C-alpha positions in Angstrom: -21.9 11.6 -105.4 -21.1 7.8 -105.4 -19.0 8.3 -102.4 -21.8 9.7 -100.6 -24.3 6.8 -101.3 -21.6 4.5 -100.2 -21.0 6.1 -97.0 -24.8 6.7 -96.1 -25.1 2.9 -96.9 -22.3 2.1 -94.4 -23.7 4.3 -91.7 -27.2 2.8 -91.9 -25.8 -0.8 -91.7 -23.8 0.2 -88.7 -26.7 1.5 -87.0 -28.8 -1.4 -87.7 -26.3 -3.7 -86.2 -26.4 -1.4 -83.1 -29.8 -1.5 -82.3 -30.0 -5.1 -83.2 -27.2 -5.8 -80.5 -29.1 -3.6 -77.9 -32.3 -5.5 -78.7 -30.6 -8.6 -77.7 -29.2 -7.5 -74.4 -32.6 -6.3 -73.4 -34.6 -9.5 -74.3 -32.0 -12.0 -73.8 -31.8 -13.9 -70.5 -29.3 -16.2 -69.3 -30.0 -19.8 -68.4 -28.6 -19.6 -65.2 -27.2 -16.9 -63.0 -29.0 -13.3 -62.3 -30.6 -11.0 -64.9 -28.2 -8.1 -66.1 -29.7 -4.9 -66.6 -29.1 -3.0 -69.7 -25.9 -1.2 -68.4 -24.6 -4.6 -67.9 -23.6 -6.8 -64.8 -20.0 -5.8 -64.7 -17.5 -8.3 -63.5 -20.0 -11.5 -63.6 -17.9 -13.6 -61.2 -17.4 -10.7 -58.6 -21.1 -9.7 -58.7 -22.1 -13.4 -58.3 -19.8 -14.1 -55.5 -20.8 -10.9 -53.6 -24.6 -11.1 -54.1 -24.7 -14.9 -53.3 -22.6 -15.0 -50.6 -24.0 -16.3 -47.2 -22.4 -15.7 -43.8 -20.5 -18.6 -42.6 -21.2 -20.5 -39.4 -17.8 -19.1 -38.0 -19.0 -15.6 -38.6 -22.2 -16.1 -37.1 -20.5 -17.7 -34.0 -18.3 -14.7 -33.9 -21.1 -12.3 -34.0 -23.2 -14.3 -31.4 -20.1 -14.6 -29.2 -19.6 -10.8 -29.2 -23.4 -10.4 -28.4 -23.2 -12.5 -25.6 -20.2 -11.0 -24.0 -21.4 -7.8 -24.3 -22.9 -7.0 -20.9 -26.6 -6.3 -20.5 -28.3 -3.5 -18.7 -29.5 -6.2 -16.0 -25.8 -7.5 -15.3 -24.7 -3.9 -15.1 -27.5 -3.2 -12.5 -26.7 -6.2 -10.5 -22.9 -5.4 -10.4 -23.5 -1.8 -9.4 -26.1 -3.1 -6.5 -23.5 -5.9 -5.3 -20.8 -3.3 -5.3 -22.8 -0.5 -3.2 -24.3 -3.4 -0.9 -20.6 -4.5 0.3 -20.5 -5.5 3.9 -18.1 -3.6 6.2 -17.1 -4.4 9.8 -15.7 -2.4 12.6 -14.4 -3.7 16.1 -17.1 -3.6 18.6 -16.7 -2.0 22.1 -16.8 -5.7 24.1 -13.3 -6.7 25.2 -11.8 -9.7 26.9 -9.1 -9.8 29.4 -6.9 -12.5 30.7 -3.6 -13.1 32.4 -1.6 -15.6 30.3 0.2 -17.4 33.3 -3.0 -18.5 34.5 -3.2 -20.4 31.4 0.4 -22.0 31.4 1.1 -25.6 32.8 4.8 -24.5 33.7 3.6 -21.5 35.8 0.9 -23.8 37.6 3.7 -26.3 38.7 6.0 -23.5 39.7 3.1 -22.0 41.7 2.3 -25.2 43.4 6.1 -25.2 44.7 5.9 -21.6 45.8 2.6 -22.4 47.8 4.6 -25.3 49.6 7.4 -23.0 50.4 4.9 -20.3 51.9 3.2 -22.9 54.1 6.8 -24.1 55.2 7.7 -20.6 56.1 5.0 -20.0 58.2 5.7 -23.5 60.1 9.4 -22.6 60.4 8.5 -19.0 61.8 6.0 -20.5 64.2 8.5 -22.9 65.7 11.4 -20.1 65.6 9.3 -18.0 67.8 8.3 -20.7 69.9 11.6 -21.9 71.0 13.6 -20.3 73.8 16.9 -20.7 71.9 16.2 -21.2 68.2 19.0 -22.9 66.4 20.9 -21.0 63.8 19.9 -23.7 61.1 16.3 -23.1 61.7 16.8 -19.2 61.1 18.7 -20.0 57.9 15.7 -22.0 56.5 13.3 -19.5 57.5 15.2 -16.9 55.5 15.6 -19.6 52.8 12.0 -20.1 52.4 11.0 -16.5 52.6 12.5 -15.9 49.2 9.5 -16.1 47.2 9.1 -15.9 43.5 6.7 -13.0 42.3 5.2 -13.1 38.8 4.7 -9.9 36.9 3.0 -9.0 33.7 0.2 -7.2 32.2 -2.9 -9.0 31.3 -3.8 -9.6 27.3 -6.7 -7.1 26.1 -8.4 -7.7 22.7 -11.6 -7.0 21.1 -14.4 -9.7 21.6 -16.4 -9.1 18.0 -16.8 -7.3 15.1 -20.1 -5.2 14.3 -20.9 -5.2 10.5 -23.1 -3.0 8.4 -25.5 -5.7 7.4 -26.6 -5.8 11.5 -24.7 -8.9 12.0 -21.9 -9.6 14.9 -19.3 -12.0 14.7 -16.4 -13.0 17.0 -12.8 -11.8 16.1 -10.0 -14.3 15.6 -8.2 -13.4 18.6 -11.4 -14.3 20.8 -11.8 -17.6 18.6 -8.2 -18.5 19.5 -8.7 -17.7 23.1 -11.8 -20.0 23.5 -9.8 -22.7 21.9 -7.1 -22.4 24.2 -9.3 -22.2 27.2 -11.2 -25.3 26.1 -8.1 -27.2 25.8 -6.8 -26.0 29.1 -9.9 -26.9 30.8 -9.9 -30.2 29.3 -6.4 -30.9 30.9 -7.0 -29.2 34.1 -7.9 -32.1 36.3 -4.7 -34.1 35.4 -2.6 -31.1 35.8 -4.4 -30.3 39.0 -3.6 -33.6 40.5 0.0 -33.3 39.3 0.4 -29.8 41.0 -1.0 -31.4 44.5 1.6 -34.0 44.4 4.3 -31.4 43.7 2.9 -29.4 46.7 3.1 -32.3 49.1 6.7 -33.4 48.0 7.9 -30.0 48.5 6.3 -29.7 51.9 7.5 -33.0 53.1 11.1 -32.1 52.0 10.7 -29.1 54.1 9.5 -30.8 57.2 12.6 -33.4 56.9 14.6 -30.2 57.0 13.0 -29.1 60.1 13.2 -32.2 62.0 17.0 -32.5 60.9 17.6 -29.1 62.3 15.6 -29.7 65.6 17.2 -33.0 66.2 20.3 -31.4 68.1 18.6 -28.0 69.4 17.4 -26.9 72.5 13.6 -27.4 71.9 12.7 -25.3 75.2 9.7 -23.4 74.4 8.9 -20.0 75.3 5.7 -19.0 76.9 2.7 -18.4 74.6 0.5 -15.3 74.8 -2.7 -14.3 73.3 -2.6 -11.0 71.8 -5.5 -8.3 71.9 -4.8 -5.1 70.0 -6.8 -1.9 70.8 -6.4 0.9 68.4 -7.9 4.3 68.5 -11.0 5.0 66.0 -9.8 8.4 65.2 -6.5 10.1 64.4 -3.6 9.5 62.0 -0.6 9.7 64.5 -2.4 7.8 67.1 -0.6 4.5 68.1 -2.0 1.2 69.0 -1.7 -0.6 72.3 -1.1 -4.2 72.8 -2.4 -6.3 75.6 -0.9 -9.8 76.1 -2.6 -12.7 78.1 0.3 -15.3 78.7 -0.1 -18.8 79.7 2.0 -18.3 82.7 -0.5 -16.0 84.1 1.0 -12.7 83.2 -0.8 -9.9 81.8 1.4 -7.5 79.7 0.6 -4.4 77.6 2.8 -2.4 75.3 2.7 1.4 76.2 4.2 2.3 72.7 7.3 3.2 74.3 9.4 0.2 73.0 8.9 -1.4 76.7 6.3 -3.9 77.9 4.9 -3.9 81.4 3.8 -7.1 82.8 2.1 -8.1 86.1 2.4 -11.8 87.2 0.0 -13.8 89.1 1.2 -12.5 92.5 0.7 -8.8 91.2 4.4 -8.3 90.8 5.2 -6.0 88.1 8.1 -6.2 85.5 9.1 -4.1 82.7 10.8 -5.7 79.7 12.3 -4.1 76.6 10.8 -5.6 73.2 13.9 -7.8 72.9 13.7 -9.2 76.6 10.0 -9.8 76.2 10.4 -11.7 72.9 13.2 -13.8 74.7 10.7 -15.1 77.0 7.2 -14.9 75.4 5.9 -15.4 72.1 2.7 -14.7 70.4 0.3 -17.6 69.6 -1.0 -17.3 65.9 -4.6 -18.6 65.7 
């Protein structure tokens, strides 16, 4: 009986302490920090650190940087627009053609010398035909000058411009290089022309000296000069022309297309020559 009374007191005392402690937790407020509910605040250091934490400037910068680096819808549209508006160009139909030797100083100088050789050949050929007994040295010079140099090669052809999708037209690199070369050529051409003229005159003078040396010990008796009139039929493929000669000795001759030439002199006497015989006495004047 006494044991129950004591046990009952113990329980009542314990219960009083329990409610007293709960009432303290509900009403007690900390001087500093945060308010804790009846179920407790848990780890006060962890709770305080997590609730009071403020984003640092570095985290804000990282966030701001990531946001600024992210492409906006307007930048995506601009990128797509510039890609779709890319200008493309294709070669146009216009072309330029030129012959490279026409823009070579070395070729121009060589042509000047070849021109002198052609002029010299015509002079030697005329003298050779005029002489009654032309010397061999003159025939050799004639053959030497007849060896002309011929230039061969294809012209250079390249497109002049490009036509672009934006409606513009622009010159090709080949055309720009050609214009630059042409401008440089025309700038230097007056001096080159003067040099080529001197080359021509010097070469022709050298040929004339050879002619004079060859004729110095030769028989310069000339043949008789004749003017030539050619008469050719207007129609017919197999028809041959006939040639009439009016010579300075008064003879009138004609070629009958049978490898013989008939002449009538001033007295009316007729003579028939072979081509070789005729050429040994007469020569055709060149106008």
